[in-house]
C-alpha positions as CSV (number, residue, x, y, z in Angstrom):
1,X,13.7,-67.5,-1.6
2,X,16.6,-66.4,-3.6
3,X,15.6,-66.1,-7.3
4,X,18.4,-64.0,-8.9
5,X,22.1,-63.4,-8.4
6,X,23.7,-60.3,-10.0
7,X,27.5,-60.1,-10.3
8,X,29.1,-56.7,-10.3
9,X,31.6,-56.0,-13.1
10,X,34.3,-54.9,-12.5
11,X,35.0,-57.0,-9.4
12,X,38.0,-58.8,-7.9
13,X,41.6,-58.6,-8.9
14,X,42.9,-55.2,-10.1
15,X,46.1,-54.6,-12.1
16,X,48.2,-54.0,-9.0
17,X,47.2,-57.3,-7.4
18,X,47.6,-59.2,-10.7
19,X,51.1,-57.6,-10.8
20,X,52.1,-58.5,-7.2
21,X,50.6,-62.0,-7.2
22,X,52.2,-62.6,-10.7
23,X,55.6,-61.6,-9.3
24,X,55.2,-64.2,-6.6
25,X,54.0,-66.9,-9.0
26,X,57.0,-66.2,-11.3
27,X,59.4,-66.3,-8.3
28,X,58.1,-69.7,-7.3
29,X,59.2,-71.0,-10.7
30,X,62.5,-69.2,-11.0
31,X,64.1,-69.3,-7.5
32,X,65.0,-71.9,-4.9
33,X,62.3,-72.4,-2.3
34,X,61.2,-71.2,0.1
35,X,61.0,-67.6,-0.9
36,X,59.7,-65.0,1.6
37,X,57.1,-62.2,1.5
38,X,57.2,-59.4,4.0
39,X,53.8,-59.5,5.7
40,X,51.1,-60.3,3.1
41,X,51.6,-59.9,-0.7
42,X,48.0,-58.7,-0.8
43,X,45.3,-58.6,1.9
44,X,43.5,-61.8,1.2
45,X,43.7,-64.8,3.5
46,X,43.0,-67.4,0.8
47,X,45.8,-66.1,-1.4
48,X,48.3,-65.9,1.4
49,X,47.5,-69.4,2.5
50,X,47.7,-70.8,-1.0
51,X,51.1,-69.2,-1.7
52,X,52.5,-70.3,1.6
53,X,51.6,-73.9,0.9
54,X,53.5,-73.6,-2.4
55,X,56.7,-72.2,-0.8
56,X,56.1,-68.4,-0.6
57,X,56.2,-67.8,3.2
58,X,54.8,-64.6,4.7
59,X,56.9,-63.2,7.5
60,X,56.3,-60.3,9.9
61,X,59.8,-58.9,9.8
62,X,63.0,-58.9,7.8
63,X,64.8,-60.4,10.8
64,X,62.9,-63.7,10.2
65,X,64.3,-64.2,6.7
66,X,67.4,-66.4,6.4
67,X,70.5,-64.8,5.0
68,X,70.8,-65.2,1.2
69,X,67.1,-65.7,0.6
70,X,64.7,-64.0,-1.9
71,X,62.5,-61.5,-0.2
72,X,59.4,-59.9,-1.9
73,X,58.0,-56.6,-0.7
74,X,54.2,-56.6,-0.9
75,X,51.8,-54.7,-3.2
76,X,51.3,-52.1,-0.3
77,X,54.8,-50.8,-0.4
78,X,57.3,-50.5,2.5
79,X,59.3,-47.8,4.3
80,X,62.5,-46.8,2.4
81,X,64.8,-48.1,5.2
82,X,63.5,-51.7,4.6
83,X,65.5,-51.8,1.3
84,X,68.7,-51.0,3.2
85,X,67.9,-53.5,6.0
86,X,67.3,-56.3,3.5
87,X,70.5,-55.6,1.6
88,X,72.6,-55.4,4.8
89,X,71.3,-58.9,5.6
90,X,72.3,-60.2,2.1
91,X,68.8,-60.7,0.9
92,X,67.8,-60.6,-2.8
93,X,64.9,-58.1,-2.8
94,X,62.1,-58.1,-5.3
95,X,59.7,-55.1,-5.1
96,X,56.1,-56.0,-5.9
97,X,54.7,-52.6,-4.8
98,X,51.7,-51.6,-6.9
99,X,52.8,-48.9,-9.4
100,X,49.9,-46.7,-8.2
101,X,51.1,-47.0,-4.6
102,X,54.7,-46.2,-5.8
103,X,53.3,-43.1,-7.4
104,X,52.1,-41.8,-4.0
105,X,55.6,-42.5,-2.5
106,X,57.1,-40.4,-5.3
107,X,54.6,-37.6,-4.8
108,X,55.4,-37.5,-1.1
109,X,59.2,-37.3,-1.8
110,X,58.6,-34.5,-4.4
111,X,56.4,-32.4,-2.2
112,X,58.7,-32.7,0.8
113,X,61.8,-31.9,-1.3
114,X,60.0,-28.7,-2.4
115,X,59.3,-27.7,1.2
116,X,55.8,-28.8,1.7
117,X,54.1,-30.3,4.7
118,X,51.8,-33.2,3.7
119,X,48.4,-34.1,5.1
120,X,48.1,-37.8,4.3
121,X,44.5,-39.1,4.3
122,X,44.7,-42.8,5.2
123,X,44.1,-45.4,7.9
124,X,46.5,-45.6,10.8
125,X,48.5,-48.8,10.8
126,X,47.6,-49.8,7.3
127,X,50.7,-51.1,5.5
128,X,50.3,-48.6,2.6
129,X,50.0,-45.7,5.0
130,X,53.0,-46.8,7.0
131,X,55.2,-47.0,3.9
132,X,54.3,-43.6,2.6
133,X,54.6,-41.7,5.9
134,X,58.0,-43.3,6.4
135,X,59.3,-41.4,3.4
136,X,59.3,-38.2,5.5
137,X,57.8,-38.8,8.9
138,X,58.7,-35.3,10.1
139,X,56.8,-33.7,7.2
140,X,53.8,-35.9,6.9
141,X,50.7,-35.8,9.2
142,X,48.2,-38.6,9.1
143,X,44.5,-37.7,8.7
144,X,42.3,-40.7,9.6
145,X,38.9,-39.0,9.4
146,X,36.8,-35.8,9.2
147,X,37.3,-35.1,12.9
148,X,41.1,-35.1,12.5
149,X,40.7,-33.0,9.3
150,X,38.8,-30.4,11.4
151,X,41.3,-30.3,14.2
152,X,44.7,-30.7,12.5
153,X,47.2,-27.9,13.1
154,X,50.1,-28.2,10.6
155,X,53.3,-26.4,11.5
156,X,53.0,-24.2,8.5
157,X,50.3,-23.5,5.9
158,X,52.2,-21.6,3.2
159,X,53.2,-24.8,1.5
160,X,50.7,-27.5,2.3
161,X,49.7,-30.5,0.3
162,X,47.5,-33.5,0.7
163,X,47.9,-37.1,-0.5
164,X,45.7,-40.1,0.0
165,X,45.8,-43.9,0.5
166,X,44.8,-45.6,-2.7
167,X,42.0,-47.7,-1.2
168,X,39.7,-45.2,0.5
169,X,36.0,-44.5,0.4
170,X,35.4,-42.0,-2.5
171,X,32.7,-40.2,-0.6
172,X,34.4,-39.9,2.7
173,X,37.7,-38.9,1.1
174,X,36.0,-36.2,-0.9
175,X,34.4,-34.8,2.3
176,X,37.8,-34.8,4.1
177,X,39.5,-33.0,1.2
178,X,36.6,-30.5,1.2
179,X,37.2,-29.8,4.9
180,X,41.0,-29.3,4.3
181,X,40.4,-27.0,1.3
182,X,38.0,-24.9,3.3
183,X,40.4,-24.6,6.3
184,X,43.5,-24.2,4.2
185,X,42.6,-22.5,0.9
186,X,46.2,-22.7,-0.5
187,X,46.5,-26.5,0.0
188,X,47.3,-28.4,-3.2
189,X,46.9,-32.1,-4.1
190,X,48.4,-34.5,-6.5
191,X,48.2,-33.8,-10.3
192,X,46.0,-37.0,-10.5
193,X,44.0,-38.3,-7.6
194,X,45.6,-41.0,-5.5
195,X,42.6,-43.3,-5.0
196,X,43.3,-45.9,-7.7
197,X,41.1,-46.6,-10.7
198,X,40.2,-50.1,-9.3
199,X,38.9,-48.7,-6.0
200,X,36.9,-46.1,-7.8
201,X,35.4,-48.5,-10.3
202,X,34.5,-51.2,-7.8
203,X,32.8,-48.7,-5.5
204,X,30.8,-47.3,-8.4
205,X,29.9,-50.8,-9.5
206,X,28.8,-51.9,-6.0
207,X,26.7,-48.8,-5.7
208,X,24.8,-49.6,-8.9
209,X,24.6,-53.3,-7.7
210,X,23.1,-52.3,-4.4
211,X,20.3,-50.3,-6.1
212,X,18.9,-53.6,-7.7
213,X,19.8,-56.1,-4.9
214,X,18.1,-57.0,-1.7
215,X,21.4,-58.1,-0.1
216,X,25.0,-57.8,-1.1
217,X,27.9,-60.2,-0.5
218,X,31.5,-58.8,-0.8
219,X,34.3,-61.4,-1.2
220,X,37.3,-60.1,0.6
221,X,39.2,-60.3,3.9
222,X,38.6,-58.2,7.0
223,X,42.1,-56.6,6.7
224,X,41.4,-55.5,3.1
225,X,40.7,-51.8,3.1
226,X,39.1,-51.7,-0.4
227,X,36.9,-54.7,0.5
228,X,35.7,-53.0,3.6
229,X,34.8,-49.9,1.6
230,X,32.7,-52.0,-0.8
231,X,30.6,-53.3,2.1
232,X,30.2,-49.7,3.4
233,X,29.1,-48.5,0.0
234,X,26.4,-51.2,-0.3
235,X,25.1,-50.5,3.2
236,X,24.5,-46.9,2.3
237,X,21.5,-48.1,0.2
238,X,19.8,-49.4,3.4
239,X,20.3,-53.1,2.6
240,X,22.3,-55.8,4.4
241,X,25.9,-56.3,3.2
242,X,28.4,-58.9,4.4
243,X,32.1,-59.3,3.9
244,X,33.1,-62.9,3.6
245,X,36.4,-64.7,2.8
246,X,34.5,-67.5,1.0
247,X,31.4,-69.7,0.8
248,X,32.0,-71.3,4.2
249,X,31.2,-68.0,5.9
250,X,27.7,-67.7,4.3
251,X,25.0,-67.8,6.9
252,X,21.7,-69.2,5.5
253,X,19.8,-67.1,8.1
254,X,20.7,-64.0,6.0
255,X,18.3,-65.2,3.2
256,X,15.3,-66.3,5.3
257,X,13.5,-63.0,5.0
258,X,10.7,-63.0,2.3
259,X,12.1,-59.8,0.7
260,X,15.5,-61.3,0.0
261,X,15.1,-62.5,-3.6
262,X,18.0,-60.8,-5.4
263,X,21.6,-61.2,-4.2
264,X,24.3,-58.9,-5.4
265,X,27.9,-60.3,-5.4
266,X,31.1,-58.4,-5.8
267,X,34.7,-58.9,-4.7
268,X,37.5,-56.7,-3.4
269,X,40.5,-55.9,-5.5
270,X,42.6,-58.6,-3.8
271,X,40.0,-61.4,-4.0
272,X,40.4,-64.1,-6.7
273,X,37.6,-64.9,-9.1
274,X,37.5,-68.5,-8.0
275,X,36.0,-67.4,-4.7
276,X,33.1,-65.7,-6.6
277,X,32.5,-68.9,-8.6
278,X,32.5,-71.0,-5.4
279,X,29.8,-68.7,-3.9
280,X,27.7,-68.7,-7.1
281,X,28.0,-72.6,-7.2
282,X,26.8,-72.7,-3.5
283,X,23.6,-70.8,-4.4
284,X,23.0,-72.8,-7.6
285,X,23.1,-76.0,-5.5
286,X,20.8,-74.5,-2.9
287,X,18.5,-72.8,-5.4
288,X,18.6,-74.8,-8.6
289,X,16.4,-72.3,-10.6
290,X,18.4,-69.2,-9.6
291,X,19.1,-66.8,-12.4
292,X,22.7,-65.5,-12.8
293,X,23.3,-62.2,-14.5
294,X,26.1,-59.6,-14.6
295,X,25.9,-55.8,-14.2
296,X,28.8,-54.1,-16.0
297,X,29.4,-50.4,-15.2
298,X,32.8,-49.8,-16.9
299,X,35.5,-51.8,-18.8
300,X,39.0,-51.9,-17.3
301,X,42.1,-52.0,-19.5
302,X,44.9,-51.2,-17.0
303,X,47.8,-53.7,-17.0
304,X,51.2,-53.7,-15.4
305,X,53.7,-56.1,-17.1
306,X,55.8,-58.3,-14.8
307,X,59.5,-57.5,-15.1
308,X,62.5,-59.8,-15.6
309,X,62.9,-60.8,-11.9
310,X,66.5,-62.0,-12.2
311,X,67.6,-58.6,-13.6
312,X,65.8,-57.0,-10.6
313,X,67.9,-58.6,-7.9
């Protein structure tokens, strides 16, 4: 029987998600509805659904947006040509790209301008990777995993650099970088690592959480890279770990084993705190005597102020 719940801290929204969602919230108040978001503002099904119901519609392509509308680019960033396409269609564009993702775009531009070939460590098809690679597709090679790091043959090695997606596994990324540095001793990286502070902090927190838990629940959506990495981190400690969108996906069979007494709970960087509270409430109703505690590993202070949107468009 479940006797204790431990909440990881930090968990949930990072500064970049707060920034992007805050831009949409402010846009809902300041502009005529509906407004439009290219794809998903952040990778969380609950947030996308809530914002859509309030008038912020997610679309798959710029072509779907009516002329003269407000279009918001998501936290993950977009290819540079999307700005031109939107302007040509007469759309008012608001860029909600996370500043830490924008930093990687700028690094890519700078390296290519200086004649470098870039090995970009990321996940094929992820919105963030698509946006960065589009900055210079002829000079950026995607590295998905260690196998590709071992086999990649860049066109030149005299000027070679690596960049990374911001939401990757710390351990796996370090292993890939080590392979690249061993194969290409002259390769250089960014002045400051690209995996963002929130990804790092949440992976460190869930690792500590898994050490004292019998099972870990991660609040987050399947298409959320950073949430998937949290589940993987927890499973490395030989315990069960499940990624759920909300309390409705909890399976009571997970907790039937006698050794499942302490449940660890965390949330991906795009999962709102209300989902954590709903899950905790679910357990409190099922196990009235359950103890609730928090395990804090680091305090976060990063904040990105929301700009004056009407001056931006």
